[in-house]
Each structure stands twice: as structure tokens, then as C-alpha cells.
C-alpha positions as CSV (number, residue, x, y, z in Angstrom):
1,M,57.6,-40.7,15.9
2,D,56.7,-43.9,14.1
3,S,54.9,-43.4,10.4
4,I,51.6,-43.4,12.2
5,E,52.4,-40.4,14.3
6,H,54.2,-38.6,11.7
7,L,51.6,-38.6,9.4
8,L,49.1,-37.2,12.2
9,K,51.1,-34.4,12.6
10,E,51.7,-33.5,9.5
11,L,47.7,-33.2,8.5
12,T,46.5,-32.1,12.0
13,E,49.1,-29.1,11.6
14,A,48.3,-28.4,8.1
15,H,45.8,-25.3,7.8
16,G,42.4,-25.2,5.9
17,V,39.2,-24.2,7.2
18,P,36.0,-24.2,5.3
19,G,36.8,-22.8,1.6
20,Y,40.5,-22.2,2.0
21,E,42.1,-25.7,1.9
22,T,45.1,-25.3,-0.2
23,P,47.3,-25.6,2.5
24,I,45.8,-29.6,3.6
25,R,44.5,-30.2,0.0
26,A,48.6,-30.6,-0.9
27,I,49.2,-32.8,1.5
28,V,46.7,-34.9,1.2
29,R,47.6,-35.4,-2.8
30,K,50.7,-35.6,-1.7
31,Y,50.2,-38.8,1.1
32,M,47.8,-40.6,-1.9
33,K,49.1,-40.2,-5.2
34,P,51.2,-43.4,-4.6
35,L,48.2,-44.8,-3.7
36,G,45.6,-44.7,-6.4
37,E,44.8,-42.6,-9.5
38,L,43.6,-38.9,-8.2
39,S,41.2,-36.6,-9.3
40,Q,39.3,-33.2,-7.9
41,D,36.0,-31.9,-8.2
42,K,35.6,-27.9,-8.7
43,L,35.5,-27.4,-5.0
44,G,38.2,-29.0,-4.2
45,S,37.6,-32.6,-2.8
46,V,40.6,-34.7,-3.4
47,I,39.5,-38.1,-4.4
48,C,41.8,-41.0,-5.0
49,N,40.6,-43.8,-6.9
50,Q,42.4,-47.6,-6.0
51,K,41.4,-50.2,-8.6
52,G,41.2,-54.1,-6.7
53,K,40.0,-57.0,-8.7
54,A,36.5,-55.6,-10.3
55,D,35.6,-51.9,-11.3
56,K,32.4,-52.4,-9.2
57,P,31.2,-52.2,-6.5
58,R,32.7,-48.3,-6.2
59,V,33.4,-48.0,-2.3
60,M,33.5,-44.8,-1.3
61,L,35.2,-43.6,1.6
62,A,34.6,-39.9,2.9
63,G,36.7,-38.0,5.5
64,H,36.5,-34.2,5.5
65,M,39.8,-32.1,5.5
66,D,38.4,-28.8,6.3
67,E,38.6,-27.4,10.0
68,I,36.7,-25.4,11.7
69,G,38.1,-21.8,12.2
70,F,37.0,-18.3,11.7
71,M,37.2,-15.2,8.8
72,V,38.2,-11.8,9.1
73,R,35.2,-9.7,9.1
74,Q,35.8,-6.1,10.3
75,I,38.8,-4.3,10.9
76,T,38.7,-1.6,13.6
77,P,40.1,2.1,13.8
78,E,41.6,1.1,16.9
79,G,43.6,-1.9,15.2
80,F,41.5,-4.9,16.4
81,I,40.0,-7.2,14.5
82,K,36.8,-8.5,14.6
83,F,35.7,-12.3,13.1
84,L,33.0,-14.4,11.9
85,P,33.0,-18.5,13.0
86,L,33.7,-20.8,9.9
87,G,31.8,-24.2,11.4
88,G,30.4,-24.3,15.1
89,W,32.2,-23.3,17.9
90,F,31.4,-23.3,21.6
91,D,31.9,-19.2,22.7
92,Q,33.2,-20.6,25.7
93,V,36.6,-22.1,24.5
94,L,37.9,-19.1,22.6
95,L,38.8,-16.5,24.9
96,G,43.0,-16.0,25.0
97,Q,43.6,-19.1,22.7
98,R,46.0,-17.9,19.6
99,V,45.4,-17.9,16.2
100,L,46.7,-17.5,12.9
101,I,45.4,-14.8,10.6
102,K,46.4,-16.3,6.6
103,T,47.0,-13.3,4.7
104,S,48.2,-12.9,1.0
105,Q,51.7,-11.5,3.1
106,G,52.3,-14.5,5.3
107,D,50.7,-15.8,8.8
108,V,50.2,-13.3,11.1
109,T,50.0,-14.3,14.8
110,G,47.0,-12.8,17.3
111,V,44.8,-14.1,20.2
112,I,41.6,-14.0,21.0
113,G,40.3,-11.2,23.4
114,A,37.1,-9.4,25.3
115,K,36.7,-7.0,28.1
116,P,39.1,-8.2,30.8
117,P,37.1,-8.9,33.8
118,H,38.5,-6.4,36.5
119,L,36.3,-3.9,34.2
120,L,33.0,-5.3,34.2
121,P,30.6,-5.2,36.5
122,A,30.0,-7.5,39.3
123,E,26.8,-9.4,38.0
124,E,28.7,-9.7,34.3
125,R,31.8,-11.6,35.7
126,S,29.9,-14.7,35.8
127,K,28.0,-14.7,31.9
128,V,29.3,-15.9,29.2
129,V,31.3,-14.1,27.0
130,V,29.9,-14.1,23.5
131,R,32.1,-13.9,20.4
132,K,30.6,-11.3,18.7
133,D,32.3,-8.9,21.9
134,M,35.6,-10.7,21.4
135,Y,38.3,-9.6,18.6
136,I,41.2,-10.6,17.5
137,D,44.4,-9.0,19.1
138,I,47.5,-8.3,17.0
139,G,49.4,-6.0,18.8
140,A,48.5,-3.1,17.0
141,T,47.1,0.7,17.7
142,R,45.3,1.4,14.6
143,D,43.8,0.2,11.8
144,S,46.6,1.3,9.1
145,E,48.7,-1.4,11.0
146,V,46.7,-4.4,11.1
147,R,46.5,-3.2,6.6
148,E,50.6,-3.1,6.4
149,A,50.5,-6.5,8.1
150,G,48.4,-7.8,5.1
151,V,45.5,-8.4,7.2
152,R,42.3,-7.9,5.2
153,V,38.2,-8.7,5.6
154,G,38.0,-12.5,4.4
155,D,40.9,-13.6,5.3
156,P,41.1,-17.7,6.7
157,V,41.8,-17.4,10.5
158,V,43.3,-20.8,12.3
159,P,43.3,-22.2,16.0
160,Q,47.4,-21.9,16.8
161,A,48.2,-25.5,18.0
162,G,50.4,-27.9,17.5
163,F,50.7,-31.9,17.6
164,Q,52.1,-33.6,20.7
165,V,52.4,-36.9,22.0
166,L,51.2,-37.0,25.7
167,A,53.1,-38.6,28.9
168,N,51.5,-42.0,28.1
169,G,52.7,-42.0,24.8
170,K,49.3,-43.3,24.2
171,A,47.2,-40.6,23.5
172,Y,47.8,-37.6,21.1
173,L,46.8,-33.8,21.5
174,S,46.3,-31.7,18.9
175,K,43.7,-29.5,16.4
176,A,42.0,-30.4,13.5
177,F,41.5,-34.1,14.7
178,D,37.4,-33.5,13.1
179,D,38.4,-34.7,10.7
180,R,42.1,-35.6,9.9
181,I,41.3,-38.0,11.7
182,G,39.7,-39.3,9.0
183,V,41.9,-38.6,6.1
184,A,44.5,-40.6,8.2
185,L,42.2,-43.3,8.0
186,M,41.6,-43.4,4.8
187,I,45.5,-43.0,3.3
188,S,46.8,-45.9,6.5
189,A,43.6,-48.1,4.7
190,L,44.5,-47.4,1.2
191,Q,48.7,-47.9,1.9
192,I,47.2,-51.5,3.0
193,L,44.9,-52.4,0.1
194,K,47.6,-51.6,-2.2
195,E,49.6,-54.7,-1.3
196,R,46.4,-56.3,-0.5
197,P,43.5,-57.7,-2.6
198,H,40.0,-56.0,-2.8
199,P,36.9,-57.1,-4.9
200,N,35.7,-53.4,-5.1
201,T,37.4,-49.7,-6.0
202,V,37.6,-47.8,-3.5
203,C,37.1,-44.2,-4.3
204,A,38.7,-42.1,-1.4
205,A,37.3,-38.5,-1.0
206,A,39.6,-35.7,0.8
207,T,36.2,-33.4,1.1
208,V,36.3,-29.9,1.4
209,M,33.5,-28.0,3.4
210,E,31.8,-30.2,5.6
211,E,32.0,-28.0,8.7
212,V,29.3,-25.1,6.9
213,G,26.9,-27.6,5.3
214,L,28.3,-31.0,3.7
215,R,29.4,-29.2,0.9
216,G,32.5,-31.4,-0.6
217,A,30.1,-34.4,-0.1
218,T,27.5,-33.1,-2.1
219,T,29.9,-32.3,-5.0
220,S,32.2,-35.6,-4.6
221,V,29.5,-38.1,-4.2
222,E,28.6,-37.0,-8.4
223,A,32.2,-37.2,-9.1
224,I,31.9,-40.7,-7.5
225,K,28.8,-42.7,-8.0
226,P,29.2,-44.9,-5.5
227,D,27.6,-48.0,-4.5
228,V,28.3,-48.3,-1.0
229,A,29.9,-45.4,1.2
230,I,31.7,-45.6,5.0
231,I,32.0,-42.0,6.2
232,L,35.7,-41.4,8.4
233,E,34.9,-39.3,11.4
234,A,36.3,-37.9,14.8
235,D,33.4,-38.9,17.3
236,I,32.5,-36.8,20.9
237,A,34.0,-39.2,24.0
238,G,31.9,-39.3,27.0
239,D,34.7,-40.2,29.2
240,V,34.5,-36.5,30.8
241,P,33.3,-35.2,34.0
242,G,30.1,-33.9,33.6
243,I,28.4,-36.9,31.1
244,K,26.0,-39.0,32.0
245,P,26.2,-42.2,30.4
246,E,23.0,-41.5,28.9
247,E,24.8,-39.0,26.9
248,S,27.4,-40.6,25.6
249,A,29.5,-44.0,26.7
250,V,32.0,-43.6,23.8
251,K,35.4,-43.8,26.1
252,L,39.1,-42.5,24.4
253,G,40.8,-46.2,24.4
254,G,37.3,-48.1,24.4
255,G,38.4,-48.9,20.4
256,P,36.6,-47.3,17.6
257,S,32.6,-46.0,17.7
258,L,30.0,-47.1,15.4
259,V,27.0,-44.2,14.7
260,V,23.7,-45.2,15.0
261,Y,21.9,-42.3,14.6
262,D,22.8,-38.6,13.9
263,A,20.7,-35.5,13.1
264,R,20.8,-36.0,8.8
265,M,21.2,-39.6,8.8
266,I,20.5,-43.2,9.9
267,P,22.6,-45.7,8.5
268,N,21.8,-48.9,6.6
269,Q,21.0,-51.6,9.4
270,K,22.5,-54.4,6.9
271,L,25.6,-52.6,6.1
272,R,25.6,-51.5,9.8
273,D,25.3,-55.2,11.1
274,L,28.0,-56.5,8.9
275,V,30.4,-54.0,10.4
276,L,30.0,-55.6,13.9
277,E,29.8,-58.9,12.3
278,V,33.2,-58.2,11.1
279,A,34.5,-56.6,14.4
280,R,33.1,-59.8,16.1
281,D,35.2,-62.2,13.4
282,I,39.0,-60.1,14.0
283,E,38.3,-58.9,17.5
284,V,37.9,-55.4,17.5
285,D,35.9,-53.8,20.0
286,V,33.1,-51.3,18.6
287,Q,31.8,-48.6,20.6
288,L,28.2,-47.5,19.8
289,S,27.2,-44.0,19.2
290,A,24.0,-41.9,18.6
291,I,25.1,-38.3,18.1
292,E,21.9,-36.5,18.1
293,G,23.4,-32.4,18.2
294,G,25.4,-33.4,14.7
295,A,25.8,-34.8,11.4
296,T,28.5,-36.1,8.7
297,D,29.7,-36.2,4.8
298,G,26.8,-39.0,5.2
299,G,23.7,-36.7,5.0
300,A,24.5,-35.7,2.0
301,I,26.1,-38.7,0.3
302,H,23.5,-41.1,1.8
303,L,20.7,-39.2,-0.1
304,Y,22.9,-39.6,-3.9
305,K,20.3,-40.0,-6.6
306,T,18.4,-43.1,-5.8
307,G,20.1,-43.7,-2.3
308,V,23.6,-45.4,-1.2
309,P,24.1,-47.6,1.5
310,T,25.9,-45.7,4.1
311,V,28.0,-46.1,7.9
312,V,29.8,-43.9,10.0
313,I,33.0,-45.4,11.5
314,C,35.0,-43.0,14.1
315,V,37.4,-42.9,16.5
316,P,36.7,-40.8,19.5
317,A,38.0,-37.7,20.3
318,R,37.8,-35.3,23.5
319,H,37.2,-31.9,23.4
320,I,36.8,-31.7,19.4
321,H,35.6,-28.2,18.1
322,S,38.2,-26.5,20.5
323,H,41.6,-25.2,19.6
324,S,42.9,-29.0,21.3
325,S,41.4,-32.3,21.5
326,I,42.8,-35.1,22.3
327,I,42.9,-39.1,20.6
328,H,44.3,-42.5,21.6
329,R,46.2,-44.8,19.4
330,H,44.6,-48.1,20.3
331,D,41.6,-46.6,18.9
332,Y,43.3,-45.4,15.6
333,D,44.9,-48.9,14.8
334,Q,41.5,-50.9,15.7
335,A,39.5,-48.4,13.0
336,V,42.4,-49.3,10.4
337,K,42.2,-52.8,11.2
338,L,38.4,-53.3,10.6
339,L,38.1,-50.5,8.0
340,V,40.6,-52.6,5.6
341,E,38.9,-56.1,6.7
342,L,35.4,-54.5,6.1
343,L,36.7,-53.3,2.6
344,T,37.7,-56.5,1.7
345,R,34.7,-58.0,1.8
346,L,32.8,-55.7,0.1
347,D,32.1,-57.8,-3.2
348,K,29.3,-57.4,-5.9
349,K,27.1,-60.1,-4.2
350,Q,27.8,-58.7,-0.4
351,V,27.0,-54.9,-1.5
352,E,23.5,-56.3,-3.9
353,E,22.6,-57.8,-0.5
354,L,22.6,-54.6,1.6
355,T,19.7,-53.3,-0.1
356,V,17.8,-56.1,-0.9
């Protein structure tokens, strides 16, 4: 396992659902501490300021460290746990999946269950089971056993899924690539830039609570006061059965993607074109992506004060917002190459021209 695989494994296997990012934050701080001056906003987003040749422009990088998960909502008299989602879940991917309940006494393993199909009327067997009819089963037979295990209402619940290198050696499977992949990109770029001159100050923010309303982006941008911003995310790979090219043409292994539209932001056009120009110069293939049903931290960051020129660069991922998604190493390496080159070109004159 090389250094990038180790980084991705450590970041993705760490726990940290929205509002409960303490474990992942400790790992992020460990990696960022040698790379710049660390600070933290009052919601918990970690900011690493790496000064280059000049104080300005201030270039904000943002990747959210929270992952989708759940929260304990109710413990039934029979010892089953009802839960609510933290972030967007597709009900069909939940049943039969293992989870960890993060309690004050330690982690408690459970599995998401529902009424078995054997006991359903024929007309109901083909219907999707909705989340409100599901529960988490930790093997208890009464509520007192659940409480003795340390489980309380309000406890966070995380998917139980580890990092794996897949058979071809080039693809990786894990939970939380959305958006630990963005956090990893920031760390990789800062490691390179520490030894390479750049004409600006890079402010890398590992934000919290993106999955529940871009909350960490809203506060961290106030702390950074950026002149320009680059959001680093996981994109939706469309190269799986059932997706038409007009719905998504983004493919695993096709290079990083550039978001030209999402539900809360249209990127700065000059910055978008600069990304494409840089990609051509360094021979990085970039896929263009439009996301009609989602948004990124850029939705909050680009509206800061009188506006911040913002763009979103992604690593494509299959099966996001589930227990396990897949990325390709080529896409990651090319995204790092593109990001570093872009950062070395964002000097004062270049950034000023973005809004002329």
C-alpha cells in the first residue's frame, strides 16, 4: 500500500457524520499540521493556511470531511432502534447493511432490518421498503439491553465498511469517498506546494456538515475571506447500467471532472475556462459534468460578501451516498496534477481578471 492508498484508507475509514466529526477531524489535523498554520472555526471546520510568495490572493480550497450517516431517534420497548438520516440516503441501499452506533461506552454493531419478505402479502413484496419502516437491530430483546450497551437517543450511526484495493489494483472501494476524496486532494496538493513556489496563500478548509446544508462552508468562508475558491468533491460516475449518456457521461478512469452546473451554483466562467486551459497545457483529460439534483460547498462559498469566483473539480465515484463507493487511482492522480498546476497560476493579476 503506497502513501496515497494509506491516506485514502485512513481518511475514509475514520468516522464523522454531520455534527459528529471529531474522529475524522483529528486525522485531518494530523496530516495538515506540518503543511501550514492551522485554525478552526466554531462549527469545527479545520483550516490550513499555507503562505506562498504573497499574502494575496487568498485561494480557498474546500472539501467536506463529514460523511452521510444516521442518528438514533427512538429505542422501542422490544429493543430495536429507530433512526433518522444525516444526509441524503436512497432507501433501497439500506436494508441488510451493517452500521456502528457511536456511544459514550464505545462502538455498538448493528444491522439495518425490516419486516421479512416471507411475511409480506404478495402485492407488497415488490415495493420498496421505506426508511420509516426500518430499524437497527443490535441483537437485543428489550430496551434495557440497548441502554445497557450505552445507546442513547441522539447517538450518531456510521456505515461499517472498510477501504479495499480492488482486483485490478487501480480502483478503490470504501465508504465516505464523498467527500474524504476532496480532503485527500487538499492534503496531497499542500504536500507538493510546500516544496514548490506558489504566488498566493492557499487556505484549505476541511468543512463540517456539508451533507445537511453546507453549514461548515458558510462559517469557514467567513474566517478565510477568499479572493477565489476551488471546491474539491466526488462526482457521480455515469458509467453503470441504466444511466443514459445525456444523464451523465462521466466515467471512472476518464480523468477528473469539472462541474459546469449544479443546483446551487453556476461556476465563474473565466475560472472554468482557466481550468480547461491548464488541463490542456499539462495534458490532463477533464470530463464535464452537470449535476441537477445536488450541490456542493460552493453553493455557500460563491455567495460570500459581494461574491467569490468559484469552480468545482471532482474525482468521479460510482455508488456515492451508499455504504461503499468506487474511485479510480488515475482520476485521483490527474486531479492532484491539475489542482497543483492551477494553484501555481493563480497570482494577483490572474485572479483580478476573473471578475473583469
